[in-house]
Steps between C-alpha positions, in 0.01 A plus 500: 500500500815461717565678830845625564642371836581849602120565525454232754814600700396864517154416607637277776719791607194721510281239688741361751776763546298818411802617299264669241180696509399399147607314192390570144532220243477508125476244223795500268576239234241245634636534854391695812791699635559757783455856361535712818538453873395755760699554824333416829413855575353572150151660511186383324514802276862409406372155405213628287730756327732206410238339285511597138203685372474311169639150577374197681674382814456266793587633845513398853468752785549435874230723656528597861191636670343549851167327577213671674624320816833677451694188404790518240438266224647428147338350192683396178311629200522365151416760243445428126554840328352524153453864399236567236765666290718183485500277196229247459748223445683583821183495700413162360850360586486647850146383568562142371817465703386667825368185685804287423736775612298565825517134590884533500473768773382312814369750749285737300210615722296749282470539125421814312444554129558861386463669160521853636676653804156575659430123522801448735492825708631478860138505633399203283811301610437584859138402482593166338771438777257532796 
Protein backbone atom coordinates (compact mmCIF):
# COMPACT_ATOMS: atom_id res chain seq x y z
CA UNK A 1 0.00 0.00 0.00
CA UNK A 2 1.51 3.31 -1.08
CA UNK A 3 1.07 6.57 0.82
CA UNK A 4 0.69 9.74 -1.21
CA UNK A 5 3.23 12.44 -0.24
CA UNK A 6 0.37 14.91 0.28
CA UNK A 7 -0.72 12.81 3.29
CA UNK A 8 2.60 13.33 5.04
CA UNK A 9 2.78 17.02 4.08
CA UNK A 10 -0.74 17.77 5.36
CA UNK A 11 0.01 15.90 8.58
CA UNK A 12 3.20 17.94 9.12
CA UNK A 13 1.18 21.12 8.55
CA UNK A 14 -1.33 19.96 11.18
CA UNK A 15 1.37 18.91 13.66
CA UNK A 16 3.90 21.74 13.28
CA UNK A 17 1.96 24.72 11.94
CA UNK A 18 -1.53 23.81 13.17
CA UNK A 19 -2.95 24.82 9.77
CA UNK A 20 -5.65 22.16 10.01
CA UNK A 21 -7.92 20.82 12.78
CA UNK A 22 -8.36 17.45 11.09
CA UNK A 23 -7.43 15.42 8.02
CA UNK A 24 -9.47 12.55 6.62
CA UNK A 25 -7.68 9.99 4.44
CA UNK A 26 -9.05 7.32 2.14
CA UNK A 27 -7.62 4.41 0.19
CA UNK A 28 -8.03 4.69 -3.54
CA UNK A 29 -6.33 2.51 -6.15
CA UNK A 30 -3.92 0.91 -3.66
CA UNK A 31 -2.84 4.27 -2.29
CA UNK A 32 -3.71 6.34 0.79
CA UNK A 33 -4.72 9.85 -0.27
CA UNK A 34 -6.10 12.98 1.43
CA UNK A 35 -9.90 13.02 1.30
CA UNK A 36 -10.80 16.14 3.34
CA UNK A 37 -9.08 18.77 5.44
CA UNK A 38 -10.71 20.79 8.24
CA UNK A 39 -9.89 24.44 8.92
CA UNK A 40 -8.13 25.27 12.22
CA UNK A 41 -11.38 26.51 13.74
CA UNK A 42 -13.44 23.43 12.75
CA UNK A 43 -15.31 21.76 15.60
CA UNK A 44 -15.21 18.11 16.62
CA UNK A 45 -18.81 17.83 15.43
CA UNK A 46 -17.86 19.10 11.96
CA UNK A 47 -15.11 16.49 11.89
CA UNK A 48 -17.41 13.59 12.83
CA UNK A 49 -20.02 14.78 10.32
CA UNK A 50 -17.35 14.68 7.60
CA UNK A 51 -16.85 10.94 8.00
CA UNK A 52 -18.99 8.88 5.58
CA UNK A 53 -21.61 6.73 7.27
CA UNK A 54 -20.95 3.65 5.13
CA UNK A 55 -17.28 3.83 4.06
CA UNK A 56 -14.01 3.28 5.92
CA UNK A 57 -11.55 6.13 6.49
CA UNK A 58 -8.45 7.01 8.45
CA UNK A 59 -8.49 10.35 10.21
CA UNK A 60 -6.24 12.56 12.28
CA UNK A 61 -7.73 15.09 14.69
CA UNK A 62 -5.84 17.75 16.66
CA UNK A 63 -7.75 17.78 19.95
CA UNK A 64 -7.40 20.82 22.22
CA UNK A 65 -8.47 20.45 25.83
CA UNK A 66 -8.00 21.92 29.27
CA UNK A 67 -6.66 19.74 32.08
CA UNK A 68 -8.02 19.69 35.61
CA UNK A 69 -5.12 21.99 36.52
CA UNK A 70 -6.45 24.48 33.94
CA UNK A 71 -3.61 23.93 31.45
CA UNK A 72 -4.28 24.19 27.71
CA UNK A 73 -3.07 21.05 25.96
CA UNK A 74 -3.38 19.37 22.60
CA UNK A 75 -3.15 15.74 21.49
CA UNK A 76 -3.13 14.32 17.99
CA UNK A 77 -5.58 11.45 17.59
CA UNK A 78 -5.45 8.80 14.89
CA UNK A 79 -8.89 7.37 14.24
CA UNK A 80 -9.55 4.25 12.20
CA UNK A 81 -13.17 4.63 11.06
CA UNK A 82 -14.77 1.37 9.89
CA UNK A 83 -18.56 1.59 10.16
CA UNK A 84 -20.51 -1.65 10.44
CA UNK A 85 -22.33 -0.76 7.22
CA UNK A 86 -19.14 -0.59 5.11
CA UNK A 87 -18.12 -3.41 2.79
CA UNK A 88 -16.25 -6.34 4.33
CA UNK A 89 -13.46 -6.10 1.75
CA UNK A 90 -12.93 -2.41 2.54
CA UNK A 91 -12.75 -3.14 6.27
CA UNK A 92 -10.11 -5.79 5.60
CA UNK A 93 -8.01 -3.46 3.41
CA UNK A 94 -8.17 -0.62 5.93
CA UNK A 95 -7.41 -2.92 8.88
CA UNK A 96 -4.41 -4.52 7.16
CA UNK A 97 -2.94 -1.17 6.04
CA UNK A 98 -3.52 0.79 9.24
CA UNK A 99 -0.25 0.15 11.07
CA UNK A 100 1.90 0.83 8.04
CA UNK A 101 0.08 4.08 7.32
CA UNK A 102 0.22 5.16 10.97
CA UNK A 103 4.00 4.69 10.97
CA UNK A 104 4.24 7.27 8.17
CA UNK A 105 2.64 9.87 10.45
CA UNK A 106 5.18 10.62 13.14
CA UNK A 107 3.59 12.30 16.15
CA UNK A 108 0.34 10.40 16.71
CA UNK A 109 -0.37 10.39 20.45
CA UNK A 110 -3.65 8.49 20.82
CA UNK A 111 -5.30 5.87 18.62
CA UNK A 112 -9.00 5.12 18.43
CA UNK A 113 -10.85 2.42 16.50
CA UNK A 114 -14.51 3.22 15.78
CA UNK A 115 -17.27 1.32 14.00
CA UNK A 116 -20.07 3.59 15.19
CA UNK A 117 -20.23 7.34 16.03
CA UNK A 118 -20.87 6.51 19.70
CA UNK A 119 -17.40 4.89 19.90
CA UNK A 120 -15.74 8.21 19.14
CA UNK A 121 -18.01 10.62 20.98
CA UNK A 122 -16.52 13.87 22.27
CA UNK A 123 -16.57 12.52 25.84
CA UNK A 124 -14.67 9.36 24.87
CA UNK A 125 -12.04 11.38 22.98
CA UNK A 126 -11.67 13.78 25.92
CA UNK A 127 -11.29 10.91 28.40
CA UNK A 128 -8.58 9.33 26.21
CA UNK A 129 -6.72 12.65 25.93
CA UNK A 130 -6.37 13.29 29.65
